[in-house]
Each structure stands twice: as C-alpha cells, then as structure tokens.
N, C-alpha and C positions, 0 to 999 in steps of 0.2 A: 559686301558679304563677309562675315567673320570667318576666321580660319576654322577648319574642321577640328573637332576635339579628338584626341587619340586615347583610347582606353589602355594602351600599353603601359604596364607598370602600376595601374590603379588597383586598389583593393575594392572588390565588388562583392556585395552580399546579395544572394538570390534566395528568396523564400519560395516554398513549394518546389524546391529544386529537383526532387525525385520524380515529379510529374512529367508529362510529355513535353509541355512547353518549357518548363524549367530546365529540363535536360538539354534541349536545343539551345537555349540561351547560354547555358554553361559551356557547351561546345564552342560556340562562336566567340564568347568572351575569352576563353582560354586561348583560342587560336589567335586572338588579337593581342595576347600578351598580358591579360589581367591576372591578378592574384585572387583566387576564388574562396569565398566562404559560402558553403551550401547548407541551407537550413530546411529541415523537413521533419515531420513527425515520425517518418519511417526510416530509421537508421539503416536497416539492411538494404533498402533500395538506394540510399545515399552511397553505401559502400559499393554497390553494383555500378553506380554512376562513376565513382572514383576509379574503378578498375578500367573504365573506358577513357579516362583522361590521361594526358601525357605527363602532367605534373601533379604533385600532391596538392590537394585542396583541404581547407579546414572544414570538417564536417560537424554540424551541430544538430542534434536531435532536440526538437523543442515543440511544445504544444502552444500554438499561437492564440488559443483561447485564454491562456493564462498570462496575466500581466507580469508575474515574477519570471516566467520563462522568457518573455520578451526582453525584460531588463537583463536577464542572463545572456541572451544573444549578444546584446551590445557590449556587455562586460567581456565576454569571451573573445569577440572580434577585436576589441581594443587591446586586450591582453596579448593576443596572438600577433596582430599586425601593427598595433600602435595607432591606427587611424582607419578611416573608411572614406572612399571617394565616390562610390556608386551604390545606391540601394535600389534593388529591383523588387518591388512588392508584387509578387506573382501568385502567391498561395491564394486559393479560394475554393469554395464549395457551392454546389447548388443542390436543392432538394426538390424532387418532383412530387408535390403533394398539394392538395387543395388547402388554401389558406385557413379555411374554417376547421380543418382537421389537424392543423399543426399543434404541437405542444409548446409550452413556454421554453423548454430546454432546446427544442429544435430551432425556434426563432432566435434564441440568444446565441446559439452556436454559429448560425449562419451570419448574423450581424457581427459577432466577435471576429471571426476569421476574415470576412470580406471587407469590413469597414474599420472596426476598432484596432485590429492588429496593424494595418498600414498606418493608421493615425499615430499609434504609440511608437512604432518603429521609426517613423519619420521624425517624431519628437526626440527620441533617444539618440539618433545619429546626427541630428542637425548641427550640433556644435562642431563635430569632426568634418562634416561636409563643408562647413564654413571655412575651415582651415585651408583646405585645398592642397595643391602640390605644384611643383615646377613641371611644366610641360614644354620641353624644348627650351626656348628663351622667354617663356611667359608663365605667369602664375595662373593656374586653372583651379577654380573651385569645383565643388562636387555636384552631384546630380541625384534626383529621385525619379525613377521611371516606374510607372504603375500599369499593371495589366488590369484594365477596367472591363468594359464589355459594351456592346451595342445596347444592352439592356439599361445602360446608364443614360440612354437617350429615349429609346422606345420601350415602354413598359410591357412586361410579359405576364399575362394573367395567371398562367400555370405556375409561375415562380415569383409570387408577389414579394416575398421577403428578400429573395435574391435581387429583384428589381430595386427594392428600397435600399439595399446595401450598396448597389452599384450607382444609383442616383446619388447617394450620400458620398461615396468615394469620389465620384467625378466632381461633385461640388466642393468637397474638401480640397482636392488637389488644384482646382481652379483658384480657390482662395489662397492656398499656400504658394501657388505660382506668383500671385500678386504680392504676397508678403516676403517671399524669399528671393525673388528675382533681383530686386534692388541690392541685395547683399551678395549677388553673384552665384547663388545656388539655383540651378535649373530644376524645375518640376514639370514633368511631362506625363501624359497618359496615352496608352495604346488602347483603342476601343475596337476589339475584334468582333466580327460577326461569329457565326458558328465555326468551330475548329474541330477537326476530326480526331477526337481523343476518346478515351474510355467513358468519360462523362457524357459526351454527346451521344455515344452509342447507347448508354443507359437511358438518356432522355428519348432517343428515337424509339426504343423498345418499350418504354414504360410511360408513355402518354405525355411527354414533354411538349412544349409549344411547337406547332408546325411553323411558326415564324422563323425558327432556327434553320429552316430548309428552303427559304425563299431563293437563296442562291447556293452555289456549290460551296460546301465547307472548305475553309482554309486548312492548310497543314500546320502542325506545330512549328515546322521550320520557317514557314512564311511569317508567323508571328515573331519568332526570334530574329528574323531579318529586319522586321519593323523596329524591334527594340534596338538593334545595332545602328540602324539609320538614325534613330532618335538620340542614341548616345553620341554619335559623331556630329549630328546636326540637330540640336535640341529644338523642339517645337512644342507648343502647349498641348495639342492633341493630334493624334494620327489615327485615321480610320482604316481598318483592314477588313474588306476592301473599301476603297474610297466611295464606290457607288452605294454601298450599304449605308455608310455614314451620311452621305448627302441626302439619300431618300428618307432616312429616319429623321433627319433634321427638318426636312420639308413637311413630312407628315405631322410632326409635333408642333408646327406653326399653328395648327388648328386641332388641338387635343379634343375638342368637342365632337369632332368627326370620327374619332377612333371607333365608336360603336358601329359606325357604318362601314368603315374601311377594313377593320380587322377580320370580319367574316370573309370578305373577298380575298384578302391577303392570305388568310388561313387555308382557303381552298387551294391556292397556288402552292403554299408551303406543304400541304398534305400530299400533293403529288410529288413534291421534292423529297418528302420523307420516304414514301414508298420506293422511289428510285434509289435513295440512299440505302435502305434496308436490302433491296434486291441486289445492289452492287456489292454489298459486303456479306451477303448470305446470312442476314439477321432475321429474326422472327419477332414480330410485335407481341407483347404480352397483353392479354385482355385487361381492361381497366380494373375490373373487380379483383383480379389477381395482383395487379401492379401496386395497389394502394398500400398493403402491408409492407412490401419490400421498400417502398419509397420513403419510409420513415427513417431509414438508415442512409447516411451519405453514400453515394455511389462510389465503389471501389475502396476508398479510404478517406479520412476526414480532412486531409490537408493537400490534396492534389489540386492541380491548377484548372480552374473552370474557364472556359474559353468562348462562351457564347452568351 
C-alpha cells in the first residue's frame, strides 16, 4: 500500500466554497495545513467564511458560466501562490423543473456550471498539478477531486439536465483518470446521495425527486470527510453512503427495468420526504405554485449541489 498523501502545505482551490459543502471542505483542509483559494460567485459569503478561518485565504469572486472568469481564476491563483496542488470541483446547481418547460438559458447554465466549468478548470490547472511538490522525502504530484452525485449513476426524471451534467462529469473524470494517472496526477470523484443543504430543502418543498429521500440525507461534514479521505488515499470513485452507490450500480445493470422499479422506489422515497419535512418543520409547496419559482436556481447560482 502506498504512503498516505499529506495536504499540509499544499495550495488547494475550492469552487463553490461559500456553500455548505464547500465551507466544510475549507475547514478541514485548513486544519490539515493547506493554503486555500476559495472561489464562489458570492463574495460577501466568501468573506463570512474567511472570518471563520484561522488563516487568510485567497478569495476569488467568479462566475463559472464564463470562460474568461475561469481563466482569470487560474491566473489569480498562480499569481498569488505560484502553483496549485489540489483542485476541488465542488460548485454546482440543480433546477427543479420539468424538462419540457426549461428554457435554453436554464439548460445552458446548469450544464456550464456542473460540467463545463470542472472541465475547463481541470484543463487550466493541469500543467501546475503535473509539477507537484516535495512531500517529506518524496515528490508528490497534484490531485483533482470532484463532487459529482449519485445522479451520475441513477437518472432523476425531475432533474433531467442535472442528471445529464452529472453523467457527463462522471464520464469526463473517469476518462481523465485514465489519461492523467500515468503522469502522476490523481483524478477522483465523490458521489454523494442526498445531502442536507439549502438545495435539498428546496427540492423537498418544491417537488424534487423522492429518490433523494430513499435513505437519510448525509451532512455536509460527511461529504467533506469523504473528500479528505480521498485527498489522503486517492481512489477513482467514492460513494457516500456506500450502500446508495452499490444499490444504484446494481439497478443500472438493467436500465430497461427503471420504468418498473422507479415507481416502487419513489413510494419509499416519498415517505422519506414527508419524514424529512416533518423533522425540519418544512411545508411542501403545491406543484402549481412551485413551477414558477423553480425556474430560478435555488438560493444562489453557484452553491454546491449534493444529491
């Protein structure tokens, strides 16, 4: 077994850093001794996060739907730190709306943030990830860790474009793992089930998929812990929880049976949704009322989607 990797002293770039998961990742990486660059559309929330950290971080406000902003992120990181050792592609959005009611702008925004931004960021930072750094008595090259989703395995009818973006992201990173691993750069993906964030609460109240509630939602801290395990002991994919990943993979061995299986699974998930709403004192919005609100990304456009 290879020695564990140590993030101490590494330069770590986290996108969607002001969201619930990004914040927890930042806390754990700072505690491990990493130098942080925090990227998000929402600068005031980045500043609030900075106030909770023990050491100054580089804060970059950027719109990840914009290729020029993505290029600027790389330029600012290299100008400030001179290198990058760890890229955490965490930013993402989900929109709860029927596919036939989506607009071209809505589809493009979801694909740009969830799929195109991680692709472009990985390309921008790859030369510096290849350079690596000394880690004790050995040379250690960089890493890319992606927050994907269980929707990258199991399609979600209520979030078709989100599903497409996560299928694409998972496929892209599996391909990059094959391409980059021989050059010493590790590429890994975290595939969470539902995570208890503002986005999940929006989905719970606005007609999101009941498949999100087949099991108890994870906490943002649990996803951050999975990221740290992957940083220290890289693996191609890590499912959180493992049971959701295994069951999703098994179901997708026979995709033709989805039409029969999903109604049964949705019934179980709907009971989980009601329990989730009751435990958190939330009230479901009637579907007719939910549709207009669903056209806007829940909370803010670059927060971390977790299910």
